[in-house]
C-alpha positions in Angstrom: 0.0 0.0 0.0 1.4 3.4 -0.9 0.7 7.0 0.1 -1.9 7.1 -2.6 -4.3 5.3 -0.2 -3.7 8.0 2.4 -4.3 10.7 -0.3 -7.5 9.0 -1.3 -8.7 8.9 2.3 -7.9 12.6 2.8 -9.6 13.5 -0.4 -12.7 11.5 0.6 -12.9 13.2 4.0 -12.4 16.7 2.6 -15.1 16.1 -0.1 -17.4 14.8 2.7 -16.9 18.0 4.6 -17.4 20.2 1.6 -20.6 18.3 0.7 -21.9 18.9 4.2 -21.2 22.6 3.9 -23.1 22.7 0.6 -26.1 21.0 2.1 -26.1 23.4 5.0 -26.3 26.4 2.7 -29.7 27.4 1.6 -28.5 29.9 -1.0 -25.9 30.2 -3.6 -23.2 27.5 -3.6 -21.2 28.7 -6.6 -18.1 29.4 -4.5 -18.2 26.0 -2.9 -18.7 24.3 -6.3 -15.7 26.2 -7.6 -13.7 25.1 -4.5 -14.7 21.5 -5.3 -13.4 21.8 -8.8 -10.1 23.3 -7.5 -9.9 20.5 -4.9 -10.4 17.9 -7.6 -7.6 19.2 -9.8 -5.3 19.6 -6.8 -5.8 16.0 -5.7 -5.6 14.8 -9.3 -2.2 16.4 -9.6 -1.1 15.2 -6.2 -2.0 11.7 -7.1 0.1 12.0 -10.3 3.0 13.4 -8.3 2.9 10.5 -5.9 2.5 8.0 -8.7 5.5 9.5 -10.6 7.6 9.1 -7.5 6.7 5.5 -7.2 7.4 5.0 -10.9 10.8 6.4 -10.5 11.5 4.1 -7.5 10.3 1.1 -9.4 12.4 2.0 -12.5 15.5 2.5 -10.4 15.0 -0.9 -8.8 14.4 -2.5 -12.2 17.5 -0.9 -13.7 19.6 -1.8 -10.6 18.6 -5.4 -11.0 19.6 -5.4 -14.7 22.8 -3.5 -14.1 23.9 -6.0 -11.4 23.2 -9.1 -13.5 26.1 -11.1 -14.8 25.3 -10.6 -18.5 26.9 -8.5 -21.2 23.8 -6.2 -21.2 24.7 -5.1 -17.6 27.0 -2.5 -19.1 24.2 -0.9 -21.0 21.9 -1.0 -18.0 24.7 0.6 -15.9 25.0 3.4 -18.4 21.3 3.9 -18.3 21.4 4.0 -14.5 23.9 6.9 -14.6 21.5 9.0 -16.7 18.2 7.9 -15.0 17.5 11.3 -13.5 17.1 12.8 -17.0 15.0 9.9 -18.2 11.4 11.0 -18.8 8.7 9.4 -16.7 7.0 8.2 -19.8 10.1 6.1 -20.7 10.2 4.8 -17.2 6.6 3.7 -17.6 7.6 1.9 -20.8 10.1 -0.1 -18.8 7.7 -1.0 -16.0 4.7 -1.9 -18.1 6.6 -3.2 -21.2 4.5 -6.4 -21.1 1.2 -4.8 -20.5 0.4 -2.8 -23.6 -3.2 -1.9 -22.6 -2.0 -0.2 -19.3 0.9 1.5 -21.0 -1.3 2.9 -23.8 -3.8 4.2 -21.3 -1.1 5.8 -19.2 0.4 7.4 -22.3 -3.0 9.1 -22.9 -3.5 9.9 -19.2 -0.1 11.5 -19.0 -0.9 13.9 -21.8 -4.2 14.8 -20.0 -2.2 15.2 -16.8 0.0 17.9 -18.5 -3.1 19.8 -19.5 -4.4 19.7 -15.9 -1.0 20.9 -14.6 -0.7 23.7 -17.0 -4.3 24.7 -17.7 -5.9 23.7 -14.4 -8.3 21.6 -16.4 -9.7 18.4 -14.9 -10.1 15.5 -17.4 -13.7 14.3 -17.7 -12.8 10.7 -16.9 -11.4 11.8 -13.5 -14.6 13.2 -12.2 -14.5 10.7 -9.3 -11.0 11.5 -8.0 -11.3 8.9 -5.2 -11.9 6.1 -7.8 -9.1 7.4 -10.0 -6.7 7.4 -7.0 -7.7 3.8 -6.3 -6.9 2.8 -9.9 -3.4 4.4 -9.5 -3.0 2.4 -6.3 -3.9 -0.8 -8.2 -1.3 0.0 -10.8 1.3 0.4 -8.1 0.3 -2.9 -6.7 1.0 -4.5 -10.1 4.6 -3.1 -10.4 
């Protein structure tokens, strides 16, 4: 279990409190609806940040294992290990999910949408239920 589960629990609790506040108000709730959208984007990006960290850790472990193997390819893996910091997350995802093309393809699309959220503060339509989306990320981490 990763911090993604804790993030999901925190998100669920904050949404619950926000929903309670919306129900208490008898008038205009535009400001609270706006806060909810901001909260969704913030937790979406937080989830991605935590996922990227876990991807980097997994890629490092994967490369370490290959670089320490007693094969001729270990030299190539050792070279890659030296330049891993500059290695894009998308390429690290390729290494981790190289046998699962469906997951890798979905993550490729998701990562492009993630960039839009980070730069344009736009929540993707498929991530309307952030709690469920965080759970899916946790499941991916469990399959590393």
